[in-house]
Backbone as XML, in Angstrom:
<?xml version="1.0"?>
<chain id="A" units="angstrom">
  <residue number="1" name="MET">
    <atom name="N" x="3.549" y="14.870" z="-71.652"/>
    <atom name="CA" x="2.289" y="14.985" z="-70.900"/>
    <atom name="C" x="2.231" y="14.026" z="-69.690"/>
  </residue>
  <residue number="2" name="ASN">
    <atom name="N" x="1.837" y="14.449" z="-68.547"/>
    <atom name="CA" x="1.777" y="13.662" z="-67.410"/>
    <atom name="C" x="0.648" y="12.709" z="-67.477"/>
  </residue>
  <residue number="3" name="ALA">
    <atom name="N" x="0.920" y="11.410" z="-67.194"/>
    <atom name="CA" x="-0.132" y="10.425" z="-67.297"/>
    <atom name="C" x="-1.068" y="10.352" z="-66.084"/>
  </residue>
  <residue number="4" name="ASP">
    <atom name="N" x="-0.706" y="10.954" z="-64.998"/>
    <atom name="CA" x="-1.492" y="10.873" z="-63.782"/>
    <atom name="C" x="-2.615" y="11.982" z="-63.863"/>
  </residue>
  <residue number="5" name="PRO">
    <atom name="N" x="-3.838" y="11.608" z="-63.875"/>
    <atom name="CA" x="-4.921" y="12.574" z="-64.007"/>
    <atom name="C" x="-5.043" y="13.460" z="-62.713"/>
  </residue>
  <residue number="6" name="VAL">
    <atom name="N" x="-4.639" y="12.912" z="-61.584"/>
    <atom name="CA" x="-4.666" y="13.689" z="-60.326"/>
    <atom name="C" x="-3.752" y="14.884" z="-60.450"/>
  </residue>
  <residue number="7" name="VAL">
    <atom name="N" x="-2.595" y="14.711" z="-61.032"/>
    <atom name="CA" x="-1.617" y="15.859" z="-61.182"/>
    <atom name="C" x="-2.196" y="16.892" z="-62.196"/>
  </residue>
  <residue number="8" name="ARG">
    <atom name="N" x="-2.865" y="16.369" z="-63.245"/>
    <atom name="CA" x="-3.397" y="17.351" z="-64.217"/>
    <atom name="C" x="-4.502" y="18.051" z="-63.614"/>
  </residue>
  <residue number="9" name="ILE">
    <atom name="N" x="-5.415" y="17.426" z="-62.818"/>
    <atom name="CA" x="-6.521" y="18.106" z="-62.118"/>
    <atom name="C" x="-5.941" y="19.236" z="-61.240"/>
  </residue>
  <residue number="10" name="GLU">
    <atom name="N" x="-4.924" y="18.869" z="-60.443"/>
    <atom name="CA" x="-4.354" y="19.793" z="-59.490"/>
    <atom name="C" x="-3.704" y="21.020" z="-60.302"/>
  </residue>
  <residue number="11" name="ARG">
    <atom name="N" x="-2.962" y="20.696" z="-61.325"/>
    <atom name="CA" x="-2.373" y="21.786" z="-62.152"/>
    <atom name="C" x="-3.400" y="22.754" z="-62.746"/>
  </residue>
  <residue number="12" name="THR">
    <atom name="N" x="-4.485" y="22.169" z="-63.240"/>
    <atom name="CA" x="-5.542" y="22.974" z="-63.797"/>
    <atom name="C" x="-6.195" y="23.865" z="-62.744"/>
  </residue>
  <residue number="13" name="ALA">
    <atom name="N" x="-6.423" y="23.261" z="-61.579"/>
    <atom name="CA" x="-7.008" y="24.040" z="-60.440"/>
    <atom name="C" x="-6.138" y="25.167" z="-60.031"/>
  </residue>
  <residue number="14" name="TRP">
    <atom name="N" x="-4.827" y="24.891" z="-60.016"/>
    <atom name="CA" x="-3.889" y="25.988" z="-59.626"/>
    <atom name="C" x="-3.913" y="27.120" z="-60.749"/>
  </residue>
  <residue number="15" name="ALA">
    <atom name="N" x="-3.946" y="26.711" z="-61.980"/>
    <atom name="CA" x="-3.971" y="27.684" z="-63.021"/>
    <atom name="C" x="-5.327" y="28.538" z="-63.013"/>
  </residue>
  <residue number="16" name="LEU">
    <atom name="N" x="-6.487" y="27.847" z="-62.852"/>
    <atom name="CA" x="-7.729" y="28.516" z="-62.737"/>
    <atom name="C" x="-7.708" y="29.473" z="-61.506"/>
  </residue>
  <residue number="17" name="GLY">
    <atom name="N" x="-7.126" y="29.046" z="-60.387"/>
    <atom name="CA" x="-7.069" y="29.854" z="-59.221"/>
    <atom name="C" x="-6.243" y="31.094" z="-59.494"/>
  </residue>
  <residue number="18" name="ALA">
    <atom name="N" x="-5.134" y="30.886" z="-60.154"/>
    <atom name="CA" x="-4.190" y="32.067" z="-60.526"/>
    <atom name="C" x="-4.950" y="33.078" z="-61.305"/>
  </residue>
  <residue number="19" name="LEU">
    <atom name="N" x="-5.758" y="32.563" z="-62.326"/>
    <atom name="CA" x="-6.479" y="33.403" z="-63.170"/>
    <atom name="C" x="-7.566" y="34.182" z="-62.332"/>
  </residue>
  <residue number="20" name="LEU">
    <atom name="N" x="-8.232" y="33.450" z="-61.449"/>
    <atom name="CA" x="-9.260" y="34.153" z="-60.620"/>
    <atom name="C" x="-8.599" y="35.232" z="-59.727"/>
  </residue>
  <residue number="21" name="VAL">
    <atom name="N" x="-7.460" y="34.920" z="-59.122"/>
    <atom name="CA" x="-6.782" y="35.906" z="-58.282"/>
    <atom name="C" x="-6.379" y="37.149" z="-59.081"/>
  </residue>
  <residue number="22" name="ALA">
    <atom name="N" x="-5.833" y="36.910" z="-60.246"/>
    <atom name="CA" x="-5.443" y="37.997" z="-61.166"/>
    <atom name="C" x="-6.664" y="38.894" z="-61.527"/>
  </residue>
  <residue number="23" name="ALA">
    <atom name="N" x="-7.745" y="38.208" z="-61.714"/>
    <atom name="CA" x="-8.935" y="38.935" z="-62.138"/>
    <atom name="C" x="-9.588" y="39.771" z="-60.987"/>
  </residue>
  <residue number="24" name="THR">
    <atom name="N" x="-9.389" y="39.232" z="-59.714"/>
    <atom name="CA" x="-9.878" y="39.964" z="-58.531"/>
    <atom name="C" x="-8.920" y="41.131" z="-58.225"/>
  </residue>
  <residue number="25" name="VAL">
    <atom name="N" x="-7.717" y="41.103" z="-58.604"/>
    <atom name="CA" x="-6.777" y="42.158" z="-58.427"/>
    <atom name="C" x="-7.271" y="43.436" z="-59.162"/>
  </residue>
  <residue number="26" name="LEU">
    <atom name="N" x="-7.929" y="43.225" z="-60.278"/>
    <atom name="CA" x="-8.537" y="44.275" z="-61.100"/>
    <atom name="C" x="-9.693" y="44.970" z="-60.380"/>
  </residue>
  <residue number="27" name="LEU">
    <atom name="N" x="-10.358" y="44.222" z="-59.493"/>
    <atom name="CA" x="-11.469" y="44.793" z="-58.752"/>
    <atom name="C" x="-10.917" y="45.738" z="-57.557"/>
  </residue>
  <residue number="28" name="ARG">
    <atom name="N" x="-9.634" y="45.696" z="-57.295"/>
    <atom name="CA" x="-9.074" y="46.482" z="-56.296"/>
    <atom name="C" x="-9.710" y="46.375" z="-54.987"/>
  </residue>
  <residue number="29" name="SER">
    <atom name="N" x="-10.103" y="45.097" z="-54.627"/>
    <atom name="CA" x="-10.706" y="44.779" z="-53.301"/>
    <atom name="C" x="-9.845" y="43.715" z="-52.650"/>
  </residue>
  <residue number="30" name="ALA">
    <atom name="N" x="-9.209" y="44.137" z="-51.609"/>
    <atom name="CA" x="-8.314" y="43.254" z="-50.906"/>
    <atom name="C" x="-9.063" y="42.081" z="-50.275"/>
  </residue>
  <residue number="31" name="THR">
    <atom name="N" x="-10.310" y="42.261" z="-49.802"/>
    <atom name="CA" x="-11.022" y="41.129" z="-49.241"/>
    <atom name="C" x="-11.485" y="40.114" z="-50.265"/>
  </residue>
  <residue number="32" name="VAL">
    <atom name="N" x="-11.821" y="40.625" z="-51.430"/>
    <atom name="CA" x="-12.181" y="39.620" z="-52.500"/>
    <atom name="C" x="-11.009" y="38.885" z="-52.986"/>
  </residue>
  <residue number="33" name="THR">
    <atom name="N" x="-9.907" y="39.536" z="-53.139"/>
    <atom name="CA" x="-8.664" y="38.808" z="-53.565"/>
    <atom name="C" x="-8.208" y="37.848" z="-52.462"/>
  </residue>
  <residue number="34" name="ALA">
    <atom name="N" x="-8.296" y="38.252" z="-51.301"/>
    <atom name="CA" x="-7.885" y="37.340" z="-50.198"/>
    <atom name="C" x="-8.867" y="36.107" z="-50.085"/>
  </residue>
  <residue number="35" name="GLY">
    <atom name="N" x="-10.132" y="36.373" z="-50.273"/>
    <atom name="CA" x="-11.123" y="35.272" z="-50.272"/>
    <atom name="C" x="-10.892" y="34.283" z="-51.379"/>
  </residue>
  <residue number="36" name="VAL">
    <atom name="N" x="-10.639" y="34.768" z="-52.558"/>
    <atom name="CA" x="-10.490" y="33.787" z="-53.618"/>
    <atom name="C" x="-9.186" y="33.128" z="-53.415"/>
  </residue>
  <residue number="37" name="ALA">
    <atom name="N" x="-8.085" y="33.747" z="-53.002"/>
    <atom name="CA" x="-6.868" y="33.103" z="-52.817"/>
    <atom name="C" x="-6.868" y="32.020" z="-51.672"/>
  </residue>
  <residue number="38" name="LEU">
    <atom name="N" x="-7.599" y="32.341" z="-50.519"/>
    <atom name="CA" x="-7.759" y="31.403" z="-49.446"/>
    <atom name="C" x="-8.618" y="30.202" z="-49.996"/>
  </residue>
  <residue number="39" name="GLY">
    <atom name="N" x="-9.711" y="30.492" z="-50.654"/>
    <atom name="CA" x="-10.516" y="29.406" z="-51.160"/>
    <atom name="C" x="-9.741" y="28.424" z="-52.042"/>
  </residue>
  <residue number="40" name="VAL">
    <atom name="N" x="-8.960" y="28.985" z="-52.967"/>
    <atom name="CA" x="-8.161" y="28.187" z="-53.904"/>
    <atom name="C" x="-7.105" y="27.301" z="-53.124"/>
  </residue>
  <residue number="41" name="LEU">
    <atom name="N" x="-6.480" y="28.041" z="-52.178"/>
    <atom name="CA" x="-5.415" y="27.383" z="-51.437"/>
    <atom name="C" x="-6.020" y="26.236" z="-50.588"/>
  </residue>
  <residue number="42" name="VAL">
    <atom name="N" x="-7.112" y="26.415" z="-49.881"/>
    <atom name="CA" x="-7.641" y="25.386" z="-49.056"/>
    <atom name="C" x="-8.193" y="24.256" z="-49.877"/>
  </residue>
  <residue number="43" name="ALA">
    <atom name="N" x="-8.904" y="24.565" z="-51.038"/>
    <atom name="CA" x="-9.505" y="23.459" z="-51.851"/>
    <atom name="C" x="-8.376" y="22.598" z="-52.506"/>
  </residue>
  <residue number="44" name="VAL">
    <atom name="N" x="-7.385" y="23.238" z="-53.077"/>
    <atom name="CA" x="-6.367" y="22.434" z="-53.776"/>
    <atom name="C" x="-5.501" y="21.676" z="-52.808"/>
  </residue>
  <residue number="45" name="LEU">
    <atom name="N" x="-5.202" y="22.270" z="-51.699"/>
    <atom name="CA" x="-4.342" y="21.545" z="-50.743"/>
    <atom name="C" x="-5.138" y="20.362" z="-50.104"/>
  </residue>
  <residue number="46" name="ASN">
    <atom name="N" x="-6.366" y="20.624" z="-49.756"/>
    <atom name="CA" x="-7.260" y="19.537" z="-49.254"/>
    <atom name="C" x="-7.321" y="18.446" z="-50.269"/>
  </residue>
  <residue number="47" name="TYR">
    <atom name="N" x="-7.509" y="18.746" z="-51.522"/>
    <atom name="CA" x="-7.584" y="17.782" z="-52.549"/>
    <atom name="C" x="-6.245" y="16.903" z="-52.666"/>
  </residue>
  <residue number="48" name="ARG">
    <atom name="N" x="-5.182" y="17.638" z="-52.642"/>
    <atom name="CA" x="-3.908" y="16.995" z="-52.692"/>
    <atom name="C" x="-3.687" y="15.963" z="-51.489"/>
  </residue>
  <residue number="49" name="TYR">
    <atom name="N" x="-4.019" y="16.411" z="-50.325"/>
    <atom name="CA" x="-3.821" y="15.569" z="-49.137"/>
    <atom name="C" x="-4.862" y="14.427" z="-49.099"/>
  </residue>
  <residue number="50" name="LEU">
    <atom name="N" x="-6.000" y="14.678" z="-49.625"/>
    <atom name="CA" x="-7.066" y="13.537" z="-49.631"/>
    <atom name="C" x="-6.576" y="12.465" z="-50.567"/>
  </residue>
  <residue number="51" name="VAL">
    <atom name="N" x="-5.995" y="12.837" z="-51.730"/>
    <atom name="CA" x="-5.483" y="11.872" z="-52.722"/>
    <atom name="C" x="-4.267" y="11.166" z="-52.165"/>
  </residue>
  <residue number="52" name="ARG">
    <atom name="N" x="-3.404" y="11.859" z="-51.421"/>
    <atom name="CA" x="-2.293" y="11.213" z="-50.737"/>
    <atom name="C" x="-2.708" y="10.188" z="-49.642"/>
  </residue>
  <residue number="53" name="PHE">
    <atom name="N" x="-3.698" y="10.577" z="-48.906"/>
    <atom name="CA" x="-4.179" y="9.781" z="-47.817"/>
    <atom name="C" x="-4.832" y="8.549" z="-48.396"/>
  </residue>
  <residue number="54" name="VAL">
    <atom name="N" x="-5.682" y="8.666" z="-49.378"/>
    <atom name="CA" x="-6.351" y="7.456" z="-50.019"/>
    <atom name="C" x="-5.265" y="6.602" z="-50.622"/>
  </residue>
  <residue number="55" name="ARG">
    <atom name="N" x="-4.381" y="7.136" z="-51.374"/>
    <atom name="CA" x="-3.391" y="6.321" z="-52.045"/>
    <atom name="C" x="-2.600" y="5.575" z="-50.990"/>
  </residue>
  <residue number="56" name="SER">
    <atom name="N" x="-2.200" y="6.195" z="-49.897"/>
    <atom name="CA" x="-1.427" y="5.473" z="-48.875"/>
    <atom name="C" x="-2.209" y="4.341" z="-48.240"/>
  </residue>
  <residue number="57" name="LEU">
    <atom name="N" x="-3.494" y="4.598" z="-48.049"/>
    <atom name="CA" x="-4.389" y="3.640" z="-47.528"/>
    <atom name="C" x="-4.509" y="2.438" z="-48.485"/>
  </residue>
  <residue number="58" name="LEU">
    <atom name="N" x="-4.634" y="2.667" z="-49.809"/>
    <atom name="CA" x="-4.776" y="1.632" z="-50.822"/>
    <atom name="C" x="-3.444" y="0.931" z="-50.980"/>
  </residue>
  <residue number="59" name="ASP">
    <atom name="N" x="-2.295" y="1.593" z="-50.893"/>
    <atom name="CA" x="-1.029" y="0.969" z="-51.108"/>
    <atom name="C" x="-0.617" y="0.147" z="-49.944"/>
  </residue>
  <residue number="60" name="SER">
    <atom name="N" x="-1.132" y="0.360" z="-48.818"/>
    <atom name="CA" x="-0.719" y="-0.398" z="-47.560"/>
    <atom name="C" x="-1.314" y="-1.802" z="-47.522"/>
  </residue>
  <residue number="61" name="CYS">
    <atom name="N" x="-2.290" y="-2.036" z="-48.377"/>
    <atom name="CA" x="-2.931" y="-3.402" z="-48.467"/>
    <atom name="C" x="-3.480" y="-3.813" z="-47.058"/>
  </residue>
  <residue number="62" name="VAL">
    <atom name="N" x="-3.843" y="-2.977" z="-46.189"/>
    <atom name="CA" x="-4.487" y="-3.312" z="-44.923"/>
    <atom name="C" x="-5.796" y="-2.562" z="-44.897"/>
  </residue>
  <residue number="63" name="ARG">
    <atom name="N" x="-6.611" y="-2.981" z="-43.977"/>
    <atom name="CA" x="-7.900" y="-2.359" z="-43.875"/>
    <atom name="C" x="-7.902" y="-0.948" z="-43.301"/>
  </residue>
  <residue number="64" name="SER">
    <atom name="N" x="-6.884" y="-0.620" z="-42.438"/>
    <atom name="CA" x="-6.770" y="0.703" z="-41.873"/>
    <atom name="C" x="-5.351" y="1.043" z="-41.553"/>
  </residue>
  <residue number="65" name="LEU">
    <atom name="N" x="-5.093" y="2.285" z="-41.541"/>
    <atom name="CA" x="-3.740" y="2.872" z="-41.178"/>
    <atom name="C" x="-3.686" y="3.004" z="-39.655"/>
  </residue>
  <residue number="66" name="PRO">
    <atom name="N" x="-2.489" y="3.271" z="-39.138"/>
    <atom name="CA" x="-2.314" y="3.526" z="-37.759"/>
    <atom name="C" x="-3.154" y="4.740" z="-37.362"/>
  </residue>
  <residue number="67" name="ARG">
    <atom name="N" x="-3.621" y="4.853" z="-36.185"/>
    <atom name="CA" x="-4.498" y="5.905" z="-35.702"/>
    <atom name="C" x="-3.881" y="7.318" z="-35.815"/>
  </residue>
  <residue number="68" name="GLY">
    <atom name="N" x="-2.537" y="7.323" z="-35.643"/>
    <atom name="CA" x="-1.781" y="8.586" z="-35.777"/>
    <atom name="C" x="-2.011" y="9.207" z="-37.138"/>
  </residue>
  <residue number="69" name="ARG">
    <atom name="N" x="-2.004" y="8.394" z="-38.216"/>
    <atom name="CA" x="-2.193" y="8.947" z="-39.598"/>
    <atom name="C" x="-3.554" y="9.531" z="-39.749"/>
  </residue>
  <residue number="70" name="TYR">
    <atom name="N" x="-4.582" y="8.870" z="-39.138"/>
    <atom name="CA" x="-5.907" y="9.456" z="-39.240"/>
    <atom name="C" x="-6.033" y="10.723" z="-38.436"/>
  </residue>
  <residue number="71" name="LEU">
    <atom name="N" x="-5.357" y="10.770" z="-37.288"/>
    <atom name="CA" x="-5.397" y="11.999" z="-36.494"/>
    <atom name="C" x="-4.680" y="13.095" z="-37.228"/>
  </residue>
  <residue number="72" name="LEU">
    <atom name="N" x="-3.562" y="12.862" z="-37.805"/>
    <atom name="CA" x="-2.877" y="13.838" z="-38.602"/>
    <atom name="C" x="-3.667" y="14.360" z="-39.690"/>
  </residue>
  <residue number="73" name="TYR">
    <atom name="N" x="-4.352" y="13.460" z="-40.425"/>
    <atom name="CA" x="-5.182" y="13.817" z="-41.535"/>
    <atom name="C" x="-6.368" y="14.751" z="-41.077"/>
  </residue>
  <residue number="74" name="PHE">
    <atom name="N" x="-7.024" y="14.389" z="-40.017"/>
    <atom name="CA" x="-8.118" y="15.240" z="-39.559"/>
    <atom name="C" x="-7.721" y="16.545" z="-38.940"/>
  </residue>
  <residue number="75" name="CYS">
    <atom name="N" x="-6.479" y="16.541" z="-38.432"/>
    <atom name="CA" x="-5.974" y="17.839" z="-37.890"/>
    <atom name="C" x="-5.803" y="18.811" z="-39.011"/>
  </residue>
  <residue number="76" name="LYS">
    <atom name="N" x="-5.491" y="18.299" z="-40.234"/>
    <atom name="CA" x="-5.316" y="19.211" z="-41.405"/>
    <atom name="C" x="-6.600" y="19.890" z="-41.683"/>
  </residue>
  <residue number="77" name="TYR">
    <atom name="N" x="-7.647" y="19.182" z="-41.580"/>
    <atom name="CA" x="-9.033" y="19.741" z="-41.769"/>
    <atom name="C" x="-9.347" y="20.716" z="-40.621"/>
  </residue>
  <residue number="78" name="ALA">
    <atom name="N" x="-8.916" y="20.468" z="-39.456"/>
    <atom name="CA" x="-9.187" y="21.425" z="-38.397"/>
    <atom name="C" x="-8.438" y="22.742" z="-38.569"/>
  </residue>
  <residue number="79" name="VAL">
    <atom name="N" x="-7.156" y="22.666" z="-39.115"/>
    <atom name="CA" x="-6.366" y="23.811" z="-39.402"/>
    <atom name="C" x="-7.058" y="24.640" z="-40.582"/>
  </residue>
  <residue number="80" name="SER">
    <atom name="N" x="-7.539" y="23.935" z="-41.594"/>
    <atom name="CA" x="-8.232" y="24.610" z="-42.688"/>
    <atom name="C" x="-9.522" y="25.307" z="-42.138"/>
  </residue>
  <residue number="81" name="GLY">
    <atom name="N" x="-10.249" y="24.620" z="-41.289"/>
    <atom name="CA" x="-11.436" y="25.216" z="-40.748"/>
    <atom name="C" x="-11.120" y="26.466" z="-39.894"/>
  </residue>
  <residue number="82" name="VAL">
    <atom name="N" x="-10.074" y="26.422" z="-39.098"/>
    <atom name="CA" x="-9.753" y="27.495" z="-38.250"/>
    <atom name="C" x="-9.243" y="28.706" z="-39.118"/>
  </residue>
  <residue number="83" name="ALA">
    <atom name="N" x="-8.512" y="28.422" z="-40.153"/>
    <atom name="CA" x="-8.131" y="29.508" z="-41.065"/>
    <atom name="C" x="-9.317" y="30.172" z="-41.762"/>
  </residue>
  <residue number="84" name="ILE">
    <atom name="N" x="-10.279" y="29.414" z="-42.157"/>
    <atom name="CA" x="-11.432" y="29.915" z="-42.872"/>
    <atom name="C" x="-12.247" y="30.775" z="-41.893"/>
  </residue>
  <residue number="85" name="VAL">
    <atom name="N" x="-12.544" y="30.182" z="-40.715"/>
    <atom name="CA" x="-13.284" y="30.955" z="-39.698"/>
    <atom name="C" x="-12.679" y="32.231" z="-39.207"/>
  </residue>
  <residue number="86" name="ALA">
    <atom name="N" x="-11.371" y="32.195" z="-39.062"/>
    <atom name="CA" x="-10.662" y="33.385" z="-38.703"/>
    <atom name="C" x="-10.690" y="34.441" z="-39.761"/>
  </residue>
  <residue number="87" name="ALA">
    <atom name="N" x="-10.523" y="34.007" z="-41.025"/>
    <atom name="CA" x="-10.548" y="34.936" z="-42.187"/>
    <atom name="C" x="-11.944" y="35.586" z="-42.269"/>
  </residue>
  <residue number="88" name="LEU">
    <atom name="N" x="-12.967" y="34.797" z="-41.987"/>
    <atom name="CA" x="-14.335" y="35.392" z="-42.111"/>
    <atom name="C" x="-14.715" y="36.218" z="-40.831"/>
  </residue>
  <residue number="89" name="LYS">
    <atom name="N" x="-14.237" y="35.758" z="-39.731"/>
    <atom name="CA" x="-14.575" y="36.519" z="-38.520"/>
    <atom name="C" x="-13.932" y="37.854" z="-38.493"/>
  </residue>
  <residue number="90" name="TYR">
    <atom name="N" x="-12.692" y="37.936" z="-38.881"/>
    <atom name="CA" x="-11.912" y="39.169" z="-38.893"/>
    <atom name="C" x="-12.038" y="39.969" z="-40.153"/>
  </residue>
  <residue number="91" name="ARG">
    <atom name="N" x="-12.928" y="39.493" z="-41.055"/>
    <atom name="CA" x="-13.347" y="40.112" z="-42.299"/>
    <atom name="C" x="-12.087" y="40.436" z="-43.165"/>
  </residue>
  <residue number="92" name="VAL">
    <atom name="N" x="-11.255" y="39.455" z="-43.216"/>
    <atom name="CA" x="-10.064" y="39.429" z="-44.056"/>
    <atom name="C" x="-10.516" y="38.979" z="-45.449"/>
  </residue>
  <residue number="93" name="ALA">
    <atom name="N" x="-11.452" y="38.083" z="-45.510"/>
    <atom name="CA" x="-11.875" y="37.465" z="-46.826"/>
    <atom name="C" x="-13.289" y="37.620" z="-46.993"/>
  </residue>
  <residue number="94" name="ASP">
    <atom name="N" x="-13.695" y="37.856" z="-48.154"/>
    <atom name="CA" x="-15.176" y="37.950" z="-48.539"/>
    <atom name="C" x="-15.696" y="36.504" z="-48.680"/>
  </residue>
  <residue number="95" name="PRO">
    <atom name="N" x="-16.841" y="36.247" z="-47.960"/>
    <atom name="CA" x="-17.353" y="34.862" z="-47.998"/>
    <atom name="C" x="-17.731" y="34.340" z="-49.430"/>
  </residue>
  <residue number="96" name="ILE">
    <atom name="N" x="-18.283" y="35.245" z="-50.299"/>
    <atom name="CA" x="-18.641" y="34.749" z="-51.673"/>
    <atom name="C" x="-17.422" y="34.496" z="-52.468"/>
  </residue>
  <residue number="97" name="ALA">
    <atom name="N" x="-16.361" y="35.334" z="-52.279"/>
    <atom name="CA" x="-15.038" y="35.145" z="-53.025"/>
    <atom name="C" x="-14.472" y="33.857" z="-52.443"/>
  </residue>
  <residue number="98" name="LEU">
    <atom name="N" x="-14.620" y="33.492" z="-51.219"/>
    <atom name="CA" x="-14.005" y="32.296" z="-50.676"/>
    <atom name="C" x="-14.651" y="31.094" z="-51.335"/>
  </residue>
  <residue number="99" name="LEU">
    <atom name="N" x="-15.982" y="31.157" z="-51.495"/>
    <atom name="CA" x="-16.724" y="30.095" z="-52.134"/>
    <atom name="C" x="-16.305" y="29.951" z="-53.595"/>
  </residue>
  <residue number="100" name="VAL">
    <atom name="N" x="-16.169" y="31.038" z="-54.243"/>
    <atom name="CA" x="-15.743" y="30.993" z="-55.635"/>
    <atom name="C" x="-14.314" y="30.365" z="-55.773"/>
  </residue>
  <residue number="101" name="GLY">
    <atom name="N" x="-13.409" y="30.810" z="-54.899"/>
    <atom name="CA" x="-12.079" y="30.255" z="-54.928"/>
    <atom name="C" x="-12.083" y="28.653" z="-54.646"/>
  </residue>
  <residue number="102" name="ALA">
    <atom name="N" x="-12.894" y="28.388" z="-53.689"/>
    <atom name="CA" x="-12.930" y="26.952" z="-53.265"/>
    <atom name="C" x="-13.562" y="26.013" z="-54.296"/>
  </residue>
  <residue number="103" name="SER">
    <atom name="N" x="-14.193" y="26.652" z="-55.318"/>
    <atom name="CA" x="-14.907" y="25.871" z="-56.278"/>
    <atom name="C" x="-14.055" y="25.581" z="-57.598"/>
  </residue>
  <residue number="104" name="VAL">
    <atom name="N" x="-12.762" y="25.900" z="-57.512"/>
    <atom name="CA" x="-11.960" y="25.696" z="-58.746"/>
    <atom name="C" x="-11.702" y="24.202" z="-59.072"/>
  </residue>
  <residue number="105" name="LEU">
    <atom name="N" x="-11.928" y="23.425" z="-58.152"/>
    <atom name="CA" x="-11.694" y="21.934" z="-58.423"/>
    <atom name="C" x="-12.818" y="21.382" z="-59.361"/>
  </residue>
  <residue number="106" name="LEU">
    <atom name="N" x="-13.991" y="21.889" z="-59.279"/>
    <atom name="CA" x="-15.077" y="21.425" z="-60.158"/>
    <atom name="C" x="-14.703" y="21.580" z="-61.606"/>
  </residue>
  <residue number="107" name="PRO">
    <atom name="N" x="-14.404" y="22.779" z="-62.108"/>
    <atom name="CA" x="-14.088" y="22.884" z="-63.593"/>
    <atom name="C" x="-12.792" y="22.136" z="-63.877"/>
  </residue>
  <residue number="108" name="ALA">
    <atom name="N" x="-11.851" y="21.957" z="-62.948"/>
    <atom name="CA" x="-10.661" y="21.194" z="-63.234"/>
    <atom name="C" x="-10.963" y="19.747" z="-63.414"/>
  </residue>
  <residue number="109" name="ILE">
    <atom name="N" x="-11.851" y="19.193" z="-62.606"/>
    <atom name="CA" x="-12.228" y="17.816" z="-62.670"/>
    <atom name="C" x="-13.054" y="17.594" z="-63.967"/>
  </residue>
  <residue number="110" name="LEU">
    <atom name="N" x="-14.002" y="18.460" z="-64.257"/>
    <atom name="CA" x="-14.754" y="18.418" z="-65.498"/>
    <atom name="C" x="-13.892" y="18.509" z="-66.706"/>
  </residue>
  <residue number="111" name="ARG">
    <atom name="N" x="-12.861" y="19.381" z="-66.711"/>
    <atom name="CA" x="-11.988" y="19.360" z="-67.880"/>
    <atom name="C" x="-11.263" y="18.094" z="-68.036"/>
  </residue>
  <residue number="112" name="GLU">
    <atom name="N" x="-10.812" y="17.519" z="-66.970"/>
    <atom name="CA" x="-10.104" y="16.248" z="-67.077"/>
    <atom name="C" x="-11.020" y="15.106" z="-67.506"/>
  </residue>
  <residue number="113" name="SER">
    <atom name="N" x="-12.244" y="15.118" z="-67.069"/>
    <atom name="CA" x="-13.161" y="14.034" z="-67.475"/>
    <atom name="C" x="-13.552" y="14.221" z="-68.935"/>
  </residue>
  <residue number="114" name="VAL">
    <atom name="N" x="-13.706" y="15.429" z="-69.414"/>
    <atom name="CA" x="-14.053" y="15.588" z="-70.780"/>
    <atom name="C" x="-12.839" y="15.241" z="-71.634"/>
  </residue>
  <residue number="115" name="GLY">
    <atom name="N" x="-11.694" y="15.533" z="-71.189"/>
    <atom name="CA" x="-10.474" y="15.125" z="-71.997"/>
    <atom name="C" x="-10.280" y="13.637" z="-72.015"/>
  </residue>
  <residue number="116" name="CYS">
    <atom name="N" x="-10.631" y="12.984" z="-70.971"/>
    <atom name="CA" x="-10.586" y="11.468" z="-70.960"/>
    <atom name="C" x="-11.625" y="10.833" z="-71.796"/>
  </residue>
  <residue number="117" name="ALA">
    <atom name="N" x="-12.783" y="11.487" z="-71.879"/>
    <atom name="CA" x="-13.846" y="10.929" z="-72.649"/>
    <atom name="C" x="-13.616" y="11.131" z="-74.127"/>
  </residue>
  <residue number="118" name="ALA">
    <atom name="N" x="-13.053" y="12.271" z="-74.469"/>
    <atom name="CA" x="-12.853" y="12.651" z="-75.845"/>
    <atom name="C" x="-11.652" y="11.996" z="-76.480"/>
  </residue>
  <residue number="119" name="GLY">
    <atom name="N" x="-10.659" y="11.735" z="-75.744"/>
    <atom name="CA" x="-9.388" y="11.209" z="-76.304"/>
    <atom name="C" x="-9.476" y="9.636" z="-76.328"/>
  </residue>
  <residue number="120" name="PRO">
    <atom name="N" x="-8.654" y="8.996" z="-77.166"/>
    <atom name="CA" x="-8.584" y="7.588" z="-77.275"/>
    <atom name="C" x="-7.880" y="7.038" z="-76.031"/>
  </residue>
  <residue number="121" name="SER">
    <atom name="N" x="-8.446" y="5.927" z="-75.625"/>
    <atom name="CA" x="-7.797" y="5.201" z="-74.433"/>
    <atom name="C" x="-6.466" y="4.602" z="-74.846"/>
  </residue>
  <residue number="122" name="SER">
    <atom name="N" x="-5.652" y="4.274" z="-73.903"/>
    <atom name="CA" x="-4.359" y="3.685" z="-74.230"/>
    <atom name="C" x="-4.525" y="2.327" z="-74.828"/>
  </residue>
  <residue number="123" name="LYS">
    <atom name="N" x="-5.591" y="1.628" z="-74.623"/>
    <atom name="CA" x="-5.824" y="0.273" z="-75.282"/>
    <atom name="C" x="-6.147" y="0.410" z="-76.660"/>
  </residue>
  <residue number="124" name="GLU">
    <atom name="N" x="-6.906" y="1.515" z="-77.084"/>
    <atom name="CA" x="-7.300" y="1.726" z="-78.479"/>
    <atom name="C" x="-6.189" y="2.217" z="-79.303"/>
  </residue>
  <residue number="125" name="ALA">
    <atom name="N" x="-5.287" y="3.040" z="-78.766"/>
    <atom name="CA" x="-4.229" y="3.668" z="-79.494"/>
    <atom name="C" x="-3.120" y="2.743" z="-79.870"/>
  </residue>
</chain>
């Protein structure tokens, strides 16, 4: 079992996203499936890069990173925003489905927090 809770949260979010996409395929609506898939993709990738960014900031032991790193990080959000706006503007993705897909991190984080609260800590075991 992986000791890093971030990896477990991400893996759970991908699994929940895959289940949601599979469920929407049964609805036979391409816009709903595309909305859920885009929401999952944007949410999980943004989570992954947020964790990477914060860890690199904390590991650097300085108060701030070079400006280029911040610019690169915020450009990622701009790309995510453009993808979402384009998908909604051209009616490729259903807006409600996009929100549902983007919300997969909440149950993944809740699952991890319940697992941490229920299990014994490494100090107790």
